[in-house]
N, CA, C, O and CB atoms as a CASP TS submission, in Angstrom:
PFRMAT TS
TARGET T0000
AUTHOR 0000-0000-0000
METHOD Language model
MODEL 1
PARENT N/A
ATOM      1  N   MET     1     -14.751   2.259  -4.854  1.00  0.00           N
ATOM      2  CA  MET     1     -13.610   1.815  -4.710  1.00  0.00           C
ATOM      3  C   MET     1     -12.226   2.238  -4.037  1.00  0.00           C
ATOM      4  O   MET     1     -11.747   3.366  -4.153  1.00  0.00           O
ATOM      5  CB  MET     1     -13.500   1.666  -5.631  1.00  0.00           C
ATOM      6  N   PRO     2     -11.635   1.181  -3.309  1.00  0.00           N
ATOM      7  CA  PRO     2     -10.903   1.875  -2.367  1.00  0.00           C
ATOM      8  C   PRO     2      -9.563   2.431  -2.797  1.00  0.00           C
ATOM      9  O   PRO     2      -9.029   1.736  -3.662  1.00  0.00           O
ATOM     10  CB  PRO     2     -10.732   1.049  -1.296  1.00  0.00           C
ATOM     11  N   LYS     3      -8.963   3.364  -2.473  1.00  0.00           N
ATOM     12  CA  LYS     3      -7.679   3.897  -2.772  1.00  0.00           C
ATOM     13  C   LYS     3      -6.567   3.866  -1.706  1.00  0.00           C
ATOM     14  O   LYS     3      -6.862   3.914  -0.512  1.00  0.00           O
ATOM     15  CB  LYS     3      -7.875   5.207  -3.150  1.00  0.00           C
ATOM     16  N   VAL     4      -5.299   3.785  -2.128  1.00  0.00           N
ATOM     17  CA  VAL     4      -4.290   3.901  -1.243  1.00  0.00           C
ATOM     18  C   VAL     4      -3.498   5.053  -0.935  1.00  0.00           C
ATOM     19  O   VAL     4      -2.895   5.625  -1.843  1.00  0.00           O
ATOM     20  CB  VAL     4      -3.572   3.117  -1.532  1.00  0.00           C
ATOM     21  N   GLU     5      -3.436   5.443   0.216  1.00  0.00           N
ATOM     22  CA  GLU     5      -2.499   6.767   0.482  1.00  0.00           C
ATOM     23  C   GLU     5      -1.396   6.146   1.194  1.00  0.00           C
ATOM     24  O   GLU     5      -1.598   5.154   1.893  1.00  0.00           O
ATOM     25  CB  GLU     5      -3.209   8.074   1.438  1.00  0.00           C
ATOM     26  N   ILE     6      -0.075   6.735   1.045  1.00  0.00           N
ATOM     27  CA  ILE     6       1.111   6.463   1.504  1.00  0.00           C
ATOM     28  C   ILE     6       1.484   7.546   2.218  1.00  0.00           C
ATOM     29  O   ILE     6       1.172   8.579   1.627  1.00  0.00           O
ATOM     30  CB  ILE     6       1.986   6.116   0.572  1.00  0.00           C
ATOM     31  N   ASN     7       2.167   7.775   3.520  1.00  0.00           N
ATOM     32  CA  ASN     7       2.774   8.878   4.022  1.00  0.00           C
ATOM     33  C   ASN     7       4.226   8.574   3.708  1.00  0.00           C
ATOM     34  O   ASN     7       4.836   7.680   4.295  1.00  0.00           O
ATOM     35  CB  ASN     7       2.446   9.134   5.519  1.00  0.00           C
ATOM     36  N   TYR     8       4.799   9.385   2.710  1.00  0.00           N
ATOM     37  CA  TYR     8       6.172   8.886   2.724  1.00  0.00           C
ATOM     38  C   TYR     8       7.080   9.493   3.506  1.00  0.00           C
ATOM     39  O   TYR     8       8.281   9.360   3.270  1.00  0.00           O
ATOM     40  CB  TYR     8       6.694   8.893   1.560  1.00  0.00           C
ATOM     41  N   ARG     9       6.631  10.224   4.519  1.00  0.00           N
ATOM     42  CA  ARG     9       7.529  11.065   5.478  1.00  0.00           C
ATOM     43  C   ARG     9       7.754   9.910   6.332  1.00  0.00           C
ATOM     44  O   ARG     9       8.930   9.591   6.509  1.00  0.00           O
ATOM     45  CB  ARG     9       6.852  12.488   6.275  1.00  0.00           C
ATOM     46  N   THR    10       6.824   9.211   6.904  1.00  0.00           N
ATOM     47  CA  THR    10       6.999   8.087   7.851  1.00  0.00           C
ATOM     48  C   THR    10       7.268   6.622   7.473  1.00  0.00           C
ATOM     49  O   THR    10       7.602   5.708   8.227  1.00  0.00           O
ATOM     50  CB  THR    10       5.896   8.053   8.567  1.00  0.00           C
ATOM     51  N   CYS    11       7.039   6.586   6.052  1.00  0.00           N
ATOM     52  CA  CYS    11       7.525   5.259   5.426  1.00  0.00           C
ATOM     53  C   CYS    11       9.012   4.733   5.730  1.00  0.00           C
ATOM     54  O   CYS    11       9.859   5.573   5.425  1.00  0.00           O
ATOM     55  CB  CYS    11       7.425   5.418   3.907  1.00  0.00           C
ATOM     56  N   THR    12       9.504   3.590   6.238  1.00  0.00           N
ATOM     57  CA  THR    12      10.900   3.656   6.116  1.00  0.00           C
ATOM     58  C   THR    12      11.164   2.411   5.153  1.00  0.00           C
ATOM     59  O   THR    12      12.094   1.648   5.414  1.00  0.00           O
ATOM     60  CB  THR    12      11.676   3.603   7.590  1.00  0.00           C
ATOM     61  N   LYS    13      10.414   2.221   4.132  1.00  0.00           N
ATOM     62  CA  LYS    13      10.767   1.394   3.263  1.00  0.00           C
ATOM     63  C   LYS    13      11.239  -0.217   3.315  1.00  0.00           C
ATOM     64  O   LYS    13      12.158  -0.785   2.725  1.00  0.00           O
ATOM     65  CB  LYS    13      11.553   2.045   2.844  1.00  0.00           C
ATOM     66  N   THR    14      10.280  -0.701   4.222  1.00  0.00           N
ATOM     67  CA  THR    14      10.556  -2.011   4.903  1.00  0.00           C
ATOM     68  C   THR    14      10.268  -2.996   3.567  1.00  0.00           C
ATOM     69  O   THR    14      10.851  -4.060   3.358  1.00  0.00           O
ATOM     70  CB  THR    14       9.457  -2.322   6.390  1.00  0.00           C
ATOM     71  N   GLY    15       9.375  -2.475   2.830  1.00  0.00           N
ATOM     72  CA  GLY    15       9.078  -3.471   1.695  1.00  0.00           C
ATOM     73  C   GLY    15       8.048  -4.441   1.954  1.00  0.00           C
ATOM     74  O   GLY    15       7.819  -5.278   1.081  1.00  0.00           O
ATOM     75  N   GLN    16       7.446  -4.449   2.943  1.00  0.00           N
ATOM     76  CA  GLN    16       6.704  -5.688   3.448  1.00  0.00           C
ATOM     77  C   GLN    16       5.257  -5.507   2.474  1.00  0.00           C
ATOM     78  O   GLN    16       4.671  -6.543   2.161  1.00  0.00           O
ATOM     79  CB  GLN    16       6.414  -5.644   5.384  1.00  0.00           C
ATOM     80  N   CYS    17       4.759  -4.300   2.054  1.00  0.00           N
ATOM     81  CA  CYS    17       3.726  -4.132   1.481  1.00  0.00           C
ATOM     82  C   CYS    17       3.830  -4.724   0.034  1.00  0.00           C
ATOM     83  O   CYS    17       2.854  -5.354  -0.372  1.00  0.00           O
ATOM     84  CB  CYS    17       3.423  -2.810   1.592  1.00  0.00           C
ATOM     85  N   TYR    18       5.092  -4.559  -0.912  1.00  0.00           N
ATOM     86  CA  TYR    18       5.143  -4.826  -2.100  1.00  0.00           C
ATOM     87  C   TYR    18       5.614  -6.441  -2.055  1.00  0.00           C
ATOM     88  O   TYR    18       5.259  -7.200  -2.956  1.00  0.00           O
ATOM     89  CB  TYR    18       6.042  -3.777  -2.825  1.00  0.00           C
ATOM     90  N   TYR    19       6.299  -6.821  -1.125  1.00  0.00           N
ATOM     91  CA  TYR    19       6.553  -8.205  -0.975  1.00  0.00           C
ATOM     92  C   TYR    19       5.243  -9.321  -0.875  1.00  0.00           C
ATOM     93  O   TYR    19       5.139 -10.359  -1.529  1.00  0.00           O
ATOM     94  CB  TYR    19       7.390  -8.258   0.277  1.00  0.00           C
ATOM     95  N   LEU    20       4.252  -8.770   0.174  1.00  0.00           N
ATOM     96  CA  LEU    20       3.254  -9.495   0.671  1.00  0.00           C
ATOM     97  C   LEU    20       2.051  -9.506  -0.658  1.00  0.00           C
ATOM     98  O   LEU    20       1.360 -10.452  -1.034  1.00  0.00           O
ATOM     99  CB  LEU    20       2.773  -8.780   2.175  1.00  0.00           C
ATOM    100  N   HIS    21       2.100  -8.129  -1.169  1.00  0.00           N
ATOM    101  CA  HIS    21       0.823  -7.864  -2.123  1.00  0.00           C
ATOM    102  C   HIS    21       1.436  -7.142  -3.197  1.00  0.00           C
ATOM    103  O   HIS    21       1.254  -5.933  -3.340  1.00  0.00           O
ATOM    104  CB  HIS    21      -0.468  -6.962  -1.451  1.00  0.00           C
ATOM    105  N   SER    22       2.244  -7.913  -4.055  1.00  0.00           N
ATOM    106  CA  SER    22       2.777  -7.273  -5.277  1.00  0.00           C
ATOM    107  C   SER    22       1.576  -6.903  -6.476  1.00  0.00           C
ATOM    108  O   SER    22       1.829  -6.330  -7.536  1.00  0.00           O
ATOM    109  CB  SER    22       3.913  -8.337  -5.885  1.00  0.00           C
ATOM    110  N   GLU    23       0.217  -7.375  -6.042  1.00  0.00           N
ATOM    111  CA  GLU    23      -0.618  -7.116  -7.145  1.00  0.00           C
ATOM    112  C   GLU    23      -1.220  -5.844  -6.695  1.00  0.00           C
ATOM    113  O   GLU    23      -2.177  -5.465  -7.370  1.00  0.00           O
ATOM    114  CB  GLU    23      -1.652  -8.263  -7.488  1.00  0.00           C
ATOM    115  N   ALA    24      -0.836  -5.045  -5.615  1.00  0.00           N
ATOM    116  CA  ALA    24      -1.300  -3.957  -5.325  1.00  0.00           C
ATOM    117  C   ALA    24      -0.443  -2.881  -4.940  1.00  0.00           C
ATOM    118  O   ALA    24      -0.841  -1.723  -4.816  1.00  0.00           O
ATOM    119  CB  ALA    24      -2.089  -4.170  -4.534  1.00  0.00           C
ATOM    120  N   PHE    25       1.091  -3.372  -4.693  1.00  0.00           N
ATOM    121  CA  PHE    25       2.165  -2.180  -4.709  1.00  0.00           C
ATOM    122  C   PHE    25       3.256  -2.773  -5.505  1.00  0.00           C
ATOM    123  O   PHE    25       3.406  -3.959  -5.799  1.00  0.00           O
ATOM    124  CB  PHE    25       2.743  -1.671  -3.159  1.00  0.00           C
ATOM    125  N   ARG    26       4.110  -1.600  -5.852  1.00  0.00           N
ATOM    126  CA  ARG    26       5.422  -2.119  -6.351  1.00  0.00           C
ATOM    127  C   ARG    26       6.328  -1.129  -5.733  1.00  0.00           C
ATOM    128  O   ARG    26       6.023  -0.144  -5.062  1.00  0.00           O
ATOM    129  CB  ARG    26       5.576  -2.213  -7.999  1.00  0.00           C
ATOM    130  N   ARG    27       7.494  -1.561  -6.074  1.00  0.00           N
ATOM    131  CA  ARG    27       8.711  -0.730  -5.529  1.00  0.00           C
ATOM    132  C   ARG    27       9.195   0.467  -6.687  1.00  0.00           C
ATOM    133  O   ARG    27       9.386   0.326  -7.895  1.00  0.00           O
ATOM    134  CB  ARG    27      10.080  -1.879  -5.208  1.00  0.00           C
ATOM    135  N   ARG    28       9.287   1.405  -6.026  1.00  0.00           N
ATOM    136  CA  ARG    28       9.804   2.690  -6.949  1.00  0.00           C
ATOM    137  C   ARG    28      11.295   2.549  -6.887  1.00  0.00           C
ATOM    138  O   ARG    28      11.844   1.789  -6.089  1.00  0.00           O
ATOM    139  CB  ARG    28       9.321   4.317  -6.347  1.00  0.00           C
ATOM    140  N   ALA    29      11.968   3.339  -7.792  1.00  0.00           N
ATOM    141  CA  ALA    29      13.590   3.374  -8.005  1.00  0.00           C
ATOM    142  C   ALA    29      14.160   3.789  -6.777  1.00  0.00           C
ATOM    143  O   ALA    29      15.303   3.464  -6.456  1.00  0.00           O
ATOM    144  CB  ALA    29      14.126   4.401  -9.169  1.00  0.00           C
ATOM    145  N   ASP    30      13.306   4.602  -5.963  1.00  0.00           N
ATOM    146  CA  ASP    30      14.038   4.961  -4.433  1.00  0.00           C
ATOM    147  C   ASP    30      13.619   4.117  -3.416  1.00  0.00           C
ATOM    148  O   ASP    30      13.853   4.471  -2.260  1.00  0.00           O
ATOM    149  CB  ASP    30      13.715   6.429  -3.842  1.00  0.00           C
ATOM    150  N   ASP    31      12.907   2.820  -3.668  1.00  0.00           N
ATOM    151  CA  ASP    31      12.746   1.997  -2.789  1.00  0.00           C
ATOM    152  C   ASP    31      11.410   2.069  -2.140  1.00  0.00           C
ATOM    153  O   ASP    31      10.880   1.079  -1.636  1.00  0.00           O
ATOM    154  CB  ASP    31      13.725   2.113  -1.992  1.00  0.00           C
ATOM    155  N   HIS    32      10.865   3.270  -2.159  1.00  0.00           N
ATOM    156  CA  HIS    32       9.379   3.778  -1.703  1.00  0.00           C
ATOM    157  C   HIS    32       8.585   2.618  -2.319  1.00  0.00           C
ATOM    158  O   HIS    32       8.880   2.028  -3.358  1.00  0.00           O
ATOM    159  CB  HIS    32       8.838   5.438  -2.350  1.00  0.00           C
ATOM    160  N   PRO    33       7.633   2.403  -1.597  1.00  0.00           N
ATOM    161  CA  PRO    33       6.331   1.849  -2.339  1.00  0.00           C
ATOM    162  C   PRO    33       5.382   2.500  -2.904  1.00  0.00           C
ATOM    163  O   PRO    33       5.029   3.471  -2.235  1.00  0.00           O
ATOM    164  CB  PRO    33       5.641   1.201  -1.655  1.00  0.00           C
ATOM    165  N   GLU    34       4.751   2.337  -4.001  1.00  0.00           N
ATOM    166  CA  GLU    34       3.727   3.053  -4.467  1.00  0.00           C
ATOM    167  C   GLU    34       2.489   1.867  -4.964  1.00  0.00           C
ATOM    168  O   GLU    34       2.701   0.684  -5.231  1.00  0.00           O
ATOM    169  CB  GLU    34       4.344   4.061  -5.688  1.00  0.00           C
ATOM    170  N   PRO    35       1.338   2.493  -4.987  1.00  0.00           N
ATOM    171  CA  PRO    35       0.042   1.561  -5.574  1.00  0.00           C
ATOM    172  C   PRO    35       0.356   1.238  -6.967  1.00  0.00           C
ATOM    173  O   PRO    35       0.928   2.028  -7.717  1.00  0.00           O
ATOM    174  CB  PRO    35      -1.512   2.365  -5.569  1.00  0.00           C
ATOM    175  N   THR    36      -0.106  -0.176  -7.366  1.00  0.00           N
ATOM    176  CA  THR    36      -0.222  -0.180  -8.802  1.00  0.00           C
ATOM    177  C   THR    36      -1.143   0.185  -9.385  1.00  0.00           C
ATOM    178  O   THR    36      -1.251  -0.027 -10.593  1.00  0.00           O
ATOM    179  CB  THR    36      -0.097  -1.110  -9.276  1.00  0.00           C
ATOM    180  N   ALA    37      -2.066   0.841  -8.670  1.00  0.00           N
ATOM    181  CA  ALA    37      -3.284   1.374  -9.416  1.00  0.00           C
ATOM    182  C   ALA    37      -3.690   2.694  -8.714  1.00  0.00           C
ATOM    183  O   ALA    37      -3.169   2.923  -7.622  1.00  0.00           O
ATOM    184  CB  ALA    37      -4.549   0.288  -9.407  1.00  0.00           C
ATOM    185  N   ALA    38      -4.552   3.570  -9.222  1.00  0.00           N
ATOM    186  CA  ALA    38      -5.193   4.823  -8.688  1.00  0.00           C
ATOM    187  C   ALA    38      -6.116   4.298  -7.705  1.00  0.00           C
ATOM    188  O   ALA    38      -6.036   4.559  -6.505  1.00  0.00           O
ATOM    189  CB  ALA    38      -5.939   5.738  -9.785  1.00  0.00           C
ATOM    190  N   ALA    39      -7.066   3.493  -8.275  1.00  0.00           N
ATOM    191  CA  ALA    39      -7.883   2.955  -7.225  1.00  0.00           C
ATOM    192  C   ALA    39      -8.137   1.402  -7.518  1.00  0.00           C
ATOM    193  O   ALA    39      -7.814   1.094  -8.666  1.00  0.00           O
ATOM    194  CB  ALA    39      -9.253   3.784  -7.129  1.00  0.00           C
ATOM    195  N   PHE    40      -8.622   0.396  -6.770  1.00  0.00           N
ATOM    196  CA  PHE    40      -8.934  -0.808  -6.705  1.00  0.00           C
ATOM    197  C   PHE    40     -10.159  -1.299  -6.667  1.00  0.00           C
ATOM    198  O   PHE    40     -11.047  -0.706  -6.055  1.00  0.00           O
ATOM    199  CB  PHE    40      -8.442  -1.188  -5.919  1.00  0.00           C
ATOM    200  N   PRO    41     -10.418  -2.694  -7.454  1.00  0.00           N
ATOM    201  CA  PRO    41     -11.859  -3.260  -7.330  1.00  0.00           C
ATOM    202  C   PRO    41     -12.029  -3.329  -5.564  1.00  0.00           C
ATOM    203  O   PRO    41     -11.076  -3.317  -4.785  1.00  0.00           O
ATOM    204  CB  PRO    41     -12.007  -5.014  -8.216  1.00  0.00           C
ATOM    205  N   SER    42     -13.123  -3.385  -5.271  1.00  0.00           N
ATOM    206  CA  SER    42     -13.716  -3.971  -4.097  1.00  0.00           C
ATOM    207  C   SER    42     -13.144  -5.294  -3.662  1.00  0.00           C
ATOM    208  O   SER    42     -12.861  -5.431  -2.472  1.00  0.00           O
ATOM    209  CB  SER    42     -15.118  -4.130  -4.317  1.00  0.00           C
ATOM    210  N   ASP    43     -12.956  -6.238  -4.472  1.00  0.00           N
ATOM    211  CA  ASP    43     -12.414  -7.595  -3.913  1.00  0.00           C
ATOM    212  C   ASP    43     -10.881  -7.613  -3.555  1.00  0.00           C
ATOM    213  O   ASP    43     -10.301  -8.570  -3.041  1.00  0.00           O
ATOM    214  CB  ASP    43     -12.659  -8.741  -4.996  1.00  0.00           C
ATOM    215  N   GLN    44     -10.352  -6.488  -3.882  1.00  0.00           N
ATOM    216  CA  GLN    44      -8.939  -6.303  -3.488  1.00  0.00           C
ATOM    217  C   GLN    44      -8.804  -5.620  -1.969  1.00  0.00           C
ATOM    218  O   GLN    44      -7.720  -5.350  -1.452  1.00  0.00           O
ATOM    219  CB  GLN    44      -8.216  -5.349  -4.633  1.00  0.00           C
ATOM    220  N   ARG    45      -9.972  -5.414  -1.416  1.00  0.00           N
ATOM    221  CA  ARG    45     -10.245  -4.754  -0.068  1.00  0.00           C
ATOM    222  C   ARG    45      -9.199  -5.219   0.972  1.00  0.00           C
ATOM    223  O   ARG    45      -8.386  -4.517   1.573  1.00  0.00           O
ATOM    224  CB  ARG    45     -11.732  -5.114   0.464  1.00  0.00           C
ATOM    225  N   GLU    46      -9.410  -6.650   1.058  1.00  0.00           N
ATOM    226  CA  GLU    46      -8.910  -7.136   2.138  1.00  0.00           C
ATOM    227  C   GLU    46      -7.437  -7.187   2.054  1.00  0.00           C
ATOM    228  O   GLU    46      -6.828  -6.932   3.093  1.00  0.00           O
ATOM    229  CB  GLU    46      -9.479  -8.337   2.394  1.00  0.00           C
ATOM    230  N   ALA    47      -6.594  -7.545   0.728  1.00  0.00           N
ATOM    231  CA  ALA    47      -5.088  -7.416   0.493  1.00  0.00           C
ATOM    232  C   ALA    47      -4.851  -6.015   0.929  1.00  0.00           C
ATOM    233  O   ALA    47      -3.866  -5.839   1.646  1.00  0.00           O
ATOM    234  CB  ALA    47      -4.586  -7.686  -1.087  1.00  0.00           C
ATOM    235  N   LEU    48      -5.575  -4.998   0.622  1.00  0.00           N
ATOM    236  CA  LEU    48      -5.315  -3.645   0.743  1.00  0.00           C
ATOM    237  C   LEU    48      -5.107  -3.423   2.492  1.00  0.00           C
ATOM    238  O   LEU    48      -4.124  -2.962   3.072  1.00  0.00           O
ATOM    239  CB  LEU    48      -6.643  -2.745  -0.003  1.00  0.00           C
ATOM    240  N   ASP    49      -6.273  -3.880   3.016  1.00  0.00           N
ATOM    241  CA  ASP    49      -6.181  -3.690   4.596  1.00  0.00           C
ATOM    242  C   ASP    49      -5.228  -4.358   5.314  1.00  0.00           C
ATOM    243  O   ASP    49      -4.652  -3.880   6.292  1.00  0.00           O
ATOM    244  CB  ASP    49      -7.339  -4.061   5.247  1.00  0.00           C
ATOM    245  N   GLU    50      -5.013  -5.616   4.791  1.00  0.00           N
ATOM    246  CA  GLU    50      -3.836  -6.301   5.256  1.00  0.00           C
ATOM    247  C   GLU    50      -2.265  -5.693   5.263  1.00  0.00           C
ATOM    248  O   GLU    50      -1.442  -5.755   6.176  1.00  0.00           O
ATOM    249  CB  GLU    50      -3.848  -7.440   4.472  1.00  0.00           C
ATOM    250  N   ALA    51      -2.152  -5.164   4.109  1.00  0.00           N
ATOM    251  CA  ALA    51      -1.029  -4.170   4.022  1.00  0.00           C
ATOM    252  C   ALA    51      -0.888  -3.105   4.788  1.00  0.00           C
ATOM    253  O   ALA    51       0.234  -2.757   5.155  1.00  0.00           O
ATOM    254  CB  ALA    51      -0.965  -3.671   2.942  1.00  0.00           C
ATOM    255  N   ALA    52      -2.025  -2.420   5.150  1.00  0.00           N
ATOM    256  CA  ALA    52      -1.945  -1.374   6.001  1.00  0.00           C
ATOM    257  C   ALA    52      -2.089  -1.860   7.497  1.00  0.00           C
ATOM    258  O   ALA    52      -1.657  -1.096   8.361  1.00  0.00           O
ATOM    259  CB  ALA    52      -2.976  -0.375   5.610  1.00  0.00           C
ATOM    260  N   ASP    53      -2.586  -2.915   7.839  1.00  0.00           N
ATOM    261  CA  ASP    53      -2.210  -3.465   8.996  1.00  0.00           C
ATOM    262  C   ASP    53      -0.774  -3.905   9.383  1.00  0.00           C
ATOM    263  O   ASP    53      -0.232  -3.770  10.480  1.00  0.00           O
ATOM    264  CB  ASP    53      -2.947  -4.422   9.081  1.00  0.00           C
ATOM    265  N   LEU    54      -0.338  -4.387   8.403  1.00  0.00           N
ATOM    266  CA  LEU    54       1.149  -5.020   8.572  1.00  0.00           C
ATOM    267  C   LEU    54       2.447  -3.995   8.540  1.00  0.00           C
ATOM    268  O   LEU    54       3.582  -4.259   8.936  1.00  0.00           O
ATOM    269  CB  LEU    54       1.381  -6.090   7.318  1.00  0.00           C
ATOM    270  N   CYS    55       1.966  -2.722   7.949  1.00  0.00           N
ATOM    271  CA  CYS    55       2.973  -1.678   7.769  1.00  0.00           C
ATOM    272  C   CYS    55       3.416  -1.327   8.940  1.00  0.00           C
ATOM    273  O   CYS    55       2.615  -0.781   9.699  1.00  0.00           O
ATOM    274  CB  CYS    55       2.557  -0.540   7.098  1.00  0.00           C
ATOM    275  N   PRO    56       4.711  -1.538   9.355  1.00  0.00           N
ATOM    276  CA  PRO    56       5.201  -1.342  10.877  1.00  0.00           C
ATOM    277  C   PRO    56       5.348   0.258  11.256  1.00  0.00           C
ATOM    278  O   PRO    56       5.424   0.612  12.432  1.00  0.00           O
ATOM    279  CB  PRO    56       6.775  -2.118  11.097  1.00  0.00           C
ATOM    280  N   THR    57       5.379   1.108  10.261  1.00  0.00           N
ATOM    281  CA  THR    57       4.957   2.653  10.646  1.00  0.00           C
ATOM    282  C   THR    57       3.664   3.103  10.432  1.00  0.00           C
ATOM    283  O   THR    57       3.505   4.298  10.678  1.00  0.00           O
ATOM    284  CB  THR    57       5.710   3.630   9.927  1.00  0.00           C
ATOM    285  N   GLU    58       2.718   2.502  10.054  1.00  0.00           N
ATOM    286  CA  GLU    58       1.468   2.726   9.572  1.00  0.00           C
ATOM    287  C   GLU    58       1.346   3.959   8.912  1.00  0.00           C
ATOM    288  O   GLU    58       0.803   5.027   9.194  1.00  0.00           O
ATOM    289  CB  GLU    58       0.563   2.632  10.537  1.00  0.00           C
ATOM    290  N   SER    59       2.081   3.477   7.833  1.00  0.00           N
ATOM    291  CA  SER    59       2.311   4.715   6.839  1.00  0.00           C
ATOM    292  C   SER    59       1.288   4.506   5.501  1.00  0.00           C
ATOM    293  O   SER    59       1.303   5.316   4.574  1.00  0.00           O
ATOM    294  CB  SER    59       4.080   4.759   6.288  1.00  0.00           C
ATOM    295  N   ILE    60       0.406   3.329   5.514  1.00  0.00           N
ATOM    296  CA  ILE    60      -0.545   3.156   4.758  1.00  0.00           C
ATOM    297  C   ILE    60      -1.902   3.216   5.064  1.00  0.00           C
ATOM    298  O   ILE    60      -2.445   2.444   5.854  1.00  0.00           O
ATOM    299  CB  ILE    60      -0.347   2.258   4.334  1.00  0.00           C
ATOM    300  N   THR    61      -2.492   4.151   4.436  1.00  0.00           N
ATOM    301  CA  THR    61      -4.184   4.353   4.606  1.00  0.00           C
ATOM    302  C   THR    61      -4.630   4.027   3.403  1.00  0.00           C
ATOM    303  O   THR    61      -4.096   4.284   2.325  1.00  0.00           O
ATOM    304  CB  THR    61      -4.793   5.875   4.978  1.00  0.00           C
ATOM    305  N   ILE    62      -6.071   3.194   3.694  1.00  0.00           N
ATOM    306  CA  ILE    62      -6.953   2.747   2.724  1.00  0.00           C
ATOM    307  C   ILE    62      -8.110   3.525   2.673  1.00  0.00           C
ATOM    308  O   ILE    62      -8.863   3.304   3.622  1.00  0.00           O
ATOM    309  CB  ILE    62      -7.280   1.445   2.902  1.00  0.00           C
ATOM    310  N   VAL    63      -8.556   4.484   1.761  1.00  0.00           N
ATOM    311  CA  VAL    63      -9.819   5.274   1.713  1.00  0.00           C
ATOM    312  C   VAL    63     -10.790   4.752   0.665  1.00  0.00           C
ATOM    313  O   VAL    63     -10.328   4.248  -0.358  1.00  0.00           O
ATOM    314  CB  VAL    63      -9.514   6.748   1.422  1.00  0.00           C
ATOM    315  N   ASP    64     -11.994   4.832   0.833  1.00  0.00           N
ATOM    316  CA  ASP    64     -13.048   4.492   0.123  1.00  0.00           C
ATOM    317  C   ASP    64     -13.215   5.736  -0.619  1.00  0.00           C
ATOM    318  O   ASP    64     -13.230   6.852  -0.101  1.00  0.00           O
ATOM    319  CB  ASP    64     -14.219   4.014   0.918  1.00  0.00           C
ATOM    320  N   ASP    65     -13.362   5.438  -2.079  1.00  0.00           N
ATOM    321  CA  ASP    65     -13.750   6.700  -2.891  1.00  0.00           C
ATOM    322  C   ASP    65     -15.317   6.932  -2.967  1.00  0.00           C
ATOM    323  O   ASP    65     -15.769   7.899  -3.582  1.00  0.00           O
ATOM    324  CB  ASP    65     -13.178   6.567  -4.411  1.00  0.00           C
TER
END
C-alpha cells in the first residue's frame, strides 16, 4: 500500500495536490497539505504519482510499504 511523505521544509503551499486530488490530500489550518490517510489502496497510486509529479517544489514522495 502506497504512503505519502511530504517535505514541509520545501513545500510552498501552492495547493495543487489537494485541488487536483482531494481524495488523497486535504488542506491543514496552516495551508500545508496532508494525506487523507496513513496508507492508500493500490488503485489510488496513479493519482498519488500525479500529485507528486505536479508538485512544483517536488515536496511529495510516494513510498511503497
